[in-house]
C-alpha positions as CSV (number, residue, x, y, z in Angstrom):
1,M,13.7,23.7,10.5
2,P,12.7,24.3,6.8
3,E,9.0,25.0,6.2
4,T,8.9,23.2,2.8
5,L,9.9,19.7,1.9
6,K,11.6,19.6,-1.5
7,L,10.7,16.2,-3.0
8,A,11.8,14.3,-6.1
9,F,9.3,12.0,-7.9
10,V,11.3,9.0,-9.0
11,G,9.1,7.0,-11.4
12,C,6.4,8.9,-13.2
13,G,4.0,6.1,-13.9
14,A,0.3,5.7,-13.0
15,I,0.7,5.9,-9.2
16,A,2.5,9.3,-9.5
17,R,-0.8,10.9,-10.5
18,Y,-2.4,9.8,-7.2
19,H,0.6,11.1,-5.2
20,L,0.6,14.5,-6.9
21,D,-3.1,15.0,-6.6
22,G,-2.8,14.1,-2.9
23,I,0.0,16.6,-2.4
24,K,-2.1,19.3,-4.1
25,K,-5.1,18.6,-1.9
26,H,-3.6,17.7,1.5
27,A,0.2,18.3,1.7
28,P,0.8,22.0,0.8
29,R,4.2,21.9,2.6
30,I,5.6,19.6,-0.1
31,K,7.1,21.1,-3.3
32,V,8.0,18.7,-6.1
33,T,11.3,20.0,-7.4
34,A,12.6,17.1,-9.5
35,T,10.9,14.4,-11.6
36,V,12.8,11.3,-12.7
37,D,11.8,8.7,-15.3
38,L,13.7,6.6,-17.9
39,D,10.9,7.8,-20.2
40,V,12.0,11.4,-20.0
41,D,8.7,12.6,-21.6
42,K,6.9,11.4,-18.6
43,A,9.3,13.2,-16.3
44,R,8.9,16.4,-18.4
45,A,5.1,16.2,-18.2
46,Y,5.1,16.2,-14.4
47,A,7.9,18.8,-14.4
48,A,5.7,21.1,-16.5
49,E,2.9,20.7,-14.1
50,T,4.9,21.2,-10.9
51,G,7.7,23.6,-12.0
52,A,10.2,20.8,-11.2
53,T,13.4,19.9,-13.2
54,A,13.1,16.7,-15.2
55,F,15.8,14.0,-15.2
56,S,16.2,10.7,-17.1
57,S,18.0,8.9,-14.3
58,L,18.3,8.8,-10.6
59,D,22.1,9.2,-10.9
60,E,21.6,12.5,-12.8
61,A,19.0,13.7,-10.3
62,L,21.2,13.0,-7.3
63,A,24.1,14.7,-9.0
64,H,22.3,17.9,-10.2
65,G,18.8,18.1,-8.6
66,D,17.7,20.2,-5.7
67,F,15.7,18.1,-3.3
68,D,15.8,16.8,0.3
69,A,13.6,13.7,-0.1
70,V,12.6,11.1,-2.8
71,D,9.3,9.5,-3.5
72,L,10.3,6.2,-5.0
73,M,7.5,4.9,-7.3
74,L,9.3,2.1,-9.1
75,P,8.7,-1.5,-10.1
76,H,9.2,-3.8,-7.1
77,D,12.5,-5.2,-8.2
78,L,14.1,-1.8,-8.3
79,H,13.2,-0.8,-4.8
80,E,16.3,-2.0,-3.0
81,A,18.9,-0.5,-5.3
82,A,17.2,2.9,-5.5
83,A,16.5,3.1,-1.7
84,L,20.1,2.3,-0.9
85,Q,21.4,4.8,-3.4
86,C,19.2,7.6,-1.9
87,F,20.1,6.8,1.7
88,A,23.8,6.9,0.7
89,A,23.1,10.4,-0.7
90,G,21.6,11.4,2.6
91,K,18.0,11.7,1.4
92,H,14.8,11.1,3.2
93,V,12.9,8.2,1.5
94,L,9.3,7.5,0.9
95,L,9.2,4.0,-0.8
96,E,6.2,2.5,-2.4
97,K,5.2,-1.0,-1.0
98,P,6.4,-3.7,-0.9
99,M,9.7,-2.6,0.7
100,A,11.4,-5.2,-1.4
101,L,10.8,-8.7,-2.9
102,E,12.7,-10.6,-0.2
103,L,13.2,-10.2,3.6
104,D,17.0,-10.1,3.3
105,A,16.6,-7.1,1.0
106,C,14.3,-5.4,3.4
107,A,16.9,-5.9,6.2
108,R,19.5,-4.2,4.0
109,I,17.2,-1.3,3.3
110,L,16.3,-0.8,7.0
111,A,20.0,-1.0,8.0
112,A,20.9,1.7,5.4
113,A,18.1,3.9,6.7
114,K,19.5,3.6,10.2
115,V,23.0,4.5,9.0
116,A,21.7,7.5,7.0
117,G,19.7,8.8,10.0
118,T,17.0,10.2,7.6
119,V,13.3,9.6,7.6
120,F,12.2,6.3,6.0
121,M,8.6,5.5,5.3
122,V,7.0,2.7,3.3
123,A,3.9,4.0,1.4
124,E,1.0,1.8,2.5
125,N,-1.8,4.2,1.8
126,A,-4.4,1.9,3.3
127,Q,-3.2,3.2,6.7
128,Y,-4.8,6.5,5.7
129,W,-7.8,5.3,3.7
130,P,-10.7,7.3,5.3
131,E,-13.2,4.4,5.5
132,I,-10.5,2.2,7.0
133,V,-9.5,4.8,9.6
134,K,-13.1,5.4,10.5
135,A,-13.8,1.7,10.9
136,A,-10.9,1.5,13.3
137,E,-12.4,4.3,15.4
138,V,-15.8,2.6,15.4
139,I,-14.3,-0.8,16.4
140,E,-12.3,1.0,19.2
141,S,-15.5,2.6,20.5
142,G,-17.1,-0.8,21.1
143,A,-20.0,-0.2,18.6
144,I,-19.8,-3.8,17.3
145,G,-18.6,-5.4,20.5
146,D,-15.8,-7.9,20.5
147,I,-14.6,-8.8,17.0
148,I,-15.5,-12.5,16.1
149,T,-14.1,-12.6,12.6
150,A,-13.6,-10.6,9.4
151,R,-13.3,-10.9,5.7
152,A,-11.3,-8.8,3.2
153,A,-12.2,-9.3,-0.5
154,F,-10.0,-7.7,-3.0
155,T,-12.2,-8.6,-5.9
156,Y,-11.4,-6.3,-8.8
157,E,-12.3,-6.5,-12.4
158,F,-9.1,-6.5,-14.6
159,D,-8.2,-2.9,-15.4
160,P,-5.7,-2.3,-18.2
161,Y,-5.0,1.1,-16.6
162,W,-2.3,-0.5,-14.5
163,F,-0.8,-2.5,-17.4
164,K,-0.1,0.2,-20.0
165,E,3.5,-0.6,-20.7
166,E,4.5,-2.5,-23.9
167,K,5.7,-5.3,-21.6
168,P,4.0,-4.6,-18.2
169,W,6.3,-5.3,-15.3
170,R,3.3,-6.4,-13.2
171,Y,2.9,-9.4,-15.6
172,Q,6.4,-10.6,-14.7
173,K,6.8,-12.6,-11.6
174,S,10.5,-11.8,-11.3
175,R,9.8,-8.1,-11.2
176,A,6.6,-8.0,-9.2
177,G,7.6,-10.8,-6.7
178,G,4.4,-12.6,-7.3
179,G,0.9,-11.5,-8.3
180,I,-1.9,-9.6,-6.7
181,T,-1.3,-10.8,-3.2
182,I,2.1,-9.1,-2.8
183,D,0.9,-6.1,-4.8
184,G,-2.6,-4.7,-4.4
185,G,-3.5,-7.3,-1.8
186,S,-1.4,-5.4,0.8
187,H,-4.1,-2.7,0.9
188,W,-6.5,-5.3,2.2
189,I,-4.2,-7.0,4.6
190,R,-3.1,-3.8,6.3
191,P,-6.6,-3.0,7.5
192,L,-7.1,-6.4,8.9
193,R,-3.9,-5.9,10.9
194,M,-5.1,-2.5,12.0
195,W,-8.4,-3.9,13.3
196,L,-7.5,-7.4,14.5
197,G,-3.9,-7.2,15.4
198,E,-0.9,-9.2,14.2
199,I,-1.3,-12.2,11.9
200,D,0.3,-15.5,13.2
201,E,-0.2,-18.0,10.4
202,V,-2.0,-18.5,7.1
203,V,-3.3,-21.3,4.8
204,G,-4.2,-20.6,1.3
205,I,-4.3,-21.4,-2.4
206,I,-3.5,-19.4,-5.5
207,G,-4.5,-19.6,-9.1
208,H,-3.7,-18.1,-12.5
209,P,-7.0,-17.3,-14.4
210,L,-5.5,-14.1,-15.9
211,K,-3.2,-15.8,-18.3
212,E,-1.1,-12.8,-19.2
213,M,0.1,-12.6,-15.6
214,E,2.9,-14.9,-14.4
215,G,2.0,-14.3,-10.8
216,E,-1.3,-15.2,-9.2
217,S,-4.5,-13.5,-10.1
218,L,-6.6,-15.5,-7.6
219,T,-5.9,-16.1,-3.9
220,R,-8.1,-17.5,-1.2
221,A,-6.7,-17.7,2.3
222,L,-7.5,-18.0,5.9
223,L,-5.5,-15.8,8.3
224,R,-5.2,-16.8,12.0
225,F,-4.2,-13.9,14.2
226,Q,-2.1,-14.0,17.4
227,S,-5.3,-13.4,19.3
228,G,-6.7,-16.7,17.9
229,K,-9.3,-14.9,15.8
230,T,-9.5,-15.8,12.1
231,A,-10.3,-13.8,8.9
232,V,-10.8,-14.6,5.3
233,F,-8.6,-13.0,2.6
234,D,-9.8,-13.2,-1.0
235,A,-8.0,-11.6,-3.9
236,M,-9.2,-11.8,-7.5
237,M,-8.2,-9.7,-10.5
238,I,-9.9,-11.5,-13.4
239,D,-11.2,-10.3,-16.8
240,T,-14.8,-10.9,-15.9
241,V,-17.8,-9.1,-14.2
242,F,-18.2,-9.4,-10.5
243,A,-21.5,-9.1,-8.6
244,P,-21.6,-6.6,-5.7
245,D,-19.9,-7.9,-2.6
246,P,-18.5,-5.9,0.3
247,W,-14.8,-5.4,0.2
248,W,-14.7,-5.7,4.0
249,R,-16.9,-7.3,6.6
250,I,-16.0,-7.1,10.3
251,T,-18.3,-9.2,12.5
252,G,-18.6,-8.5,16.2
253,T,-20.7,-9.6,19.1
254,K,-23.0,-6.6,18.7
255,G,-23.1,-6.1,15.0
256,E,-21.2,-5.8,11.8
257,L,-19.3,-3.1,9.8
258,T,-19.2,-3.3,6.0
259,I,-17.3,-1.3,3.4
260,D,-18.9,-1.7,0.0
261,T,-17.1,-2.8,-3.1
262,G,-15.4,-0.1,-5.1
263,F,-12.7,2.5,-4.5
264,E,-15.4,4.8,-3.0
265,G,-17.1,2.1,-0.9
266,T,-19.5,3.2,1.8
267,L,-18.9,2.3,5.5
268,R,-22.0,1.1,7.2
269,L,-22.9,-0.2,10.7
270,F,-25.4,-3.0,11.2
271,D,-26.7,-3.5,14.7
272,A,-29.9,-3.9,16.7
273,A,-30.8,-0.3,16.2
274,H,-29.8,-0.2,12.5
275,R,-30.7,-3.5,10.9
276,Q,-30.8,-1.9,7.5
277,G,-27.4,-0.3,8.0
278,Q,-26.4,3.1,9.2
279,L,-24.2,5.3,7.0
280,L,-21.2,6.2,9.1
281,L,-19.2,8.3,6.6
282,E,-20.0,10.0,3.4
283,P,-17.9,8.0,0.8
284,K,-14.4,9.5,0.5
285,G,-12.5,6.7,-1.1
286,Y,-9.2,5.2,-1.8
287,A,-7.8,8.2,-3.7
288,Q,-8.2,10.3,-0.6
289,S,-5.6,8.2,1.3
290,F,-2.6,9.5,-0.6
291,G,-2.7,13.1,0.6
292,P,-2.7,12.2,4.3
293,E,0.1,9.7,3.6
294,L,2.3,12.4,1.9
295,A,1.4,14.9,4.6
296,D,2.5,12.4,7.3
297,F,5.8,11.9,5.6
298,A,6.3,15.7,5.4
299,A,5.5,16.1,9.1
300,A,8.0,13.4,10.0
301,V,10.8,15.2,8.0
302,L,9.9,18.8,8.8
303,D,8.6,18.5,12.4
304,G,10.2,15.3,13.6
305,K,6.7,13.8,14.1
306,A,6.4,10.1,14.5
307,L,4.9,8.3,11.5
308,A,1.5,6.7,11.8
309,A,3.2,3.4,10.9
310,G,6.9,3.0,10.7
311,P,8.6,1.1,7.9
312,E,8.9,-2.1,9.8
313,Q,5.1,-2.3,9.9
314,S,5.0,-3.0,6.2
315,L,6.9,-6.2,6.8
316,G,3.6,-7.7,8.0
317,E,1.9,-7.4,4.6
318,L,5.0,-8.8,2.8
319,R,5.5,-11.6,5.3
320,T,1.8,-12.5,5.0
321,A,2.0,-12.7,1.2
322,L,5.2,-14.8,1.3
323,A,3.5,-17.2,3.8
324,I,0.5,-17.5,1.5
325,Y,2.8,-18.4,-1.3
326,R,4.6,-21.0,0.9
327,S,1.2,-22.4,2.0
328,A,0.0,-22.7,-1.6
329,A,3.1,-24.9,-2.3
330,S,3.0,-26.9,0.9
331,G,-0.8,-27.3,1.4
332,A,-0.3,-26.5,5.1
333,W,-0.5,-23.7,7.6
334,E,2.5,-21.5,7.4
335,K,3.8,-19.1,10.0
336,V,4.1,-15.4,9.1
337,W,6.9,-14.3,11.5
338,T,9.1,-17.3,11.7
C-alpha cells in the first residue's frame, strides 16, 4: 500500500483554504499534487504553495495530472458531472456537501462509486467538529441524562467572504439548490442526527430577507425524530447584528449542554453541580474539523479504514433540507425518508 495519498484540489475557492490548512496540521500523509480551477491564477496560487501542477480544467488534469484522488470543492450544480467523471477515471473522490441537488443525482453518483470500487466520501466536516464530537461523548456518558429536546441555531451575520465572485453562485437558486438550509445548514443538522438519531419528519417556513439571494436566508423548522423526540432548527444569514445566542442547546433530564455562538464556540455543561456552567473543552472551533476530515479520507484510501460516516449518511441532511422546502410550500409536516 502507498504511504502517501496524491490528491488533486478541484476548485480553488474559499473552502480550499480550510482544506489545505487542515491537511498541513492534521493530514501529513496527503500531498496535493494537482490544483484545478477555471480561474487558472487561483490554481497557480495553490500550486505555488503546495508544489502541485496547476490545470485550468478537470479534463486536462485527468489527462495529464499525477494523482490518485480528487477533492471536489465546486458549486453544487457541478457535483454530479465532476464526480461521475472522476469515478470513470478510477479516482477516489472526496466531494463537498451536498452530494448533489436532487436525490436521483445522488443515486447516480453512489452507483458510479460502486462500479469504480474506489473510496467515496462526502465532506460533512461537522462530523469532526471538536465541540460536536465532545458533546456526543458527553451525551453518551449519561452526563445530561436522557435527551428531552434540542435546538440548533445557525444564526450568522451576512459575511461577504463567501460571496466574492462577480456573480456569486450561492445567490443563484438553480446552482445552490436553495439557500442556507441546503448549504451551511447541513453543519447544524448533522450534529442533531449524531446526538438524537434519525429525523422522521419536519415542518417549517422559509423567508428571503437577504434580497440578493434567490434561495432562502431564513428558516425556522421543527424536526421530529424517529425516537419521537423533537428539536428546533433555526437558520438565518441576514445583514444585521445578532445578539449572543447558543448555536446548540441539548436539554436532558439531568442538565443541558450548550455550544456558544461563533465558529469557536465554547462547550459547557449545566447540571446540579455546575449551575453556572462547566467548561468541558477549550475552544477549538469549526476550522479544526477539516484536518480530521481529510485524515479520515486518507486513512480510508491508504489503510482501508472505514469512514466515520459513509457517503449515504449525507443524504440525511439533503433529505431534511428538501423536506423543509416541501413543508414551506405545503404548510404541513413532511416526511424525510419517504
